[in-house]
Structures are given as C-alpha cells and as structure tokens.
C-alpha positions in Angstrom: 47.5 -85.0 -77.4 49.6 -84.6 -80.5 49.9 -81.0 -82.0 51.3 -80.1 -85.2 52.9 -76.8 -86.8 54.2 -76.3 -90.3 57.4 -74.0 -90.3 57.9 -72.0 -93.3 60.7 -69.6 -94.7 63.1 -68.6 -97.2 65.7 -71.2 -97.6 68.4 -69.8 -95.4 70.4 -70.3 -92.5 67.3 -68.6 -90.6 64.9 -71.2 -91.5 67.3 -74.0 -90.2 67.7 -72.1 -86.8 64.0 -71.9 -86.8 63.9 -75.7 -87.3 66.5 -76.3 -84.7 64.9 -74.4 -82.2 61.6 -75.9 -82.4 63.7 -79.3 -82.0 65.6 -78.3 -78.8 62.0 -77.3 -77.6 60.7 -81.0 -77.8 59.2 -80.5 -81.3 60.0 -83.7 -83.8 60.4 -83.7 -87.4 57.1 -84.8 -89.3 58.0 -86.0 -93.1 60.3 -84.6 -95.5 61.0 -80.8 -95.8 59.4 -79.3 -98.8 60.7 -76.4 -101.3 59.1 -74.5 -103.9 60.6 -71.2 -105.8 58.6 -68.1 -105.0 58.5 -66.1 -108.4 57.4 -62.8 -106.7 60.6 -63.0 -104.1 62.9 -64.5 -106.5 63.9 -67.1 -104.1 63.2 -70.7 -102.6 61.1 -71.4 -99.7 61.4 -74.1 -97.5 58.8 -75.9 -95.0 58.9 -78.4 -92.2 56.1 -80.0 -90.6 57.0 -80.8 -86.9 54.9 -82.5 -84.3 55.0 -82.6 -80.6 53.1 -84.6 -78.0 51.6 -82.8 -74.9 49.9 -83.8 -71.9 45.8 -84.4 -72.9 44.3 -81.1 -72.4 41.5 -79.4 -74.6 42.4 -78.2 -77.6 41.9 -74.4 -77.8 42.5 -72.8 -81.3 42.9 -69.5 -79.8 46.2 -70.8 -78.2 49.3 -70.3 -79.9 51.0 -73.9 -80.6 54.1 -72.8 -79.5 52.7 -72.0 -76.1 51.9 -76.1 -75.4 
C-alpha cells in the first residue's frame, strides 16, 4: 500500500529537519516543494509531499500516517 503525507511549516530549518526526519524513516519525496506567503504571519510557508510503501493492510483513517 502506498501512503501519502503533506508536510507543512514555516520555511525555516525546522521544516527542513521535519522533511529530513521523514526521509530517514523511509518516506520518499513526491513532487516538488511548494511555497506561499502567509500574509497573516508575514512569513513564507513551505510544503512537501512524501510517500511511503508499506505492507498491504487495511487502510484505517483513524490511524496516524506516521504509525504505518
């Protein structure tokens, strides 16, 4: 089964660490990162999709994706 997550956060080193941690846990980058200006927070926000292949099992929407 292929699972998908979209990581988001302020475009800073903490966001880069979040993506790096996901990669170290077996997630793979999916597509290009995205960026947008948050006018309310006056900062750039970043997003990156990641995917991971896990053993076939029933999908449970109540289960956290990080727990797969």
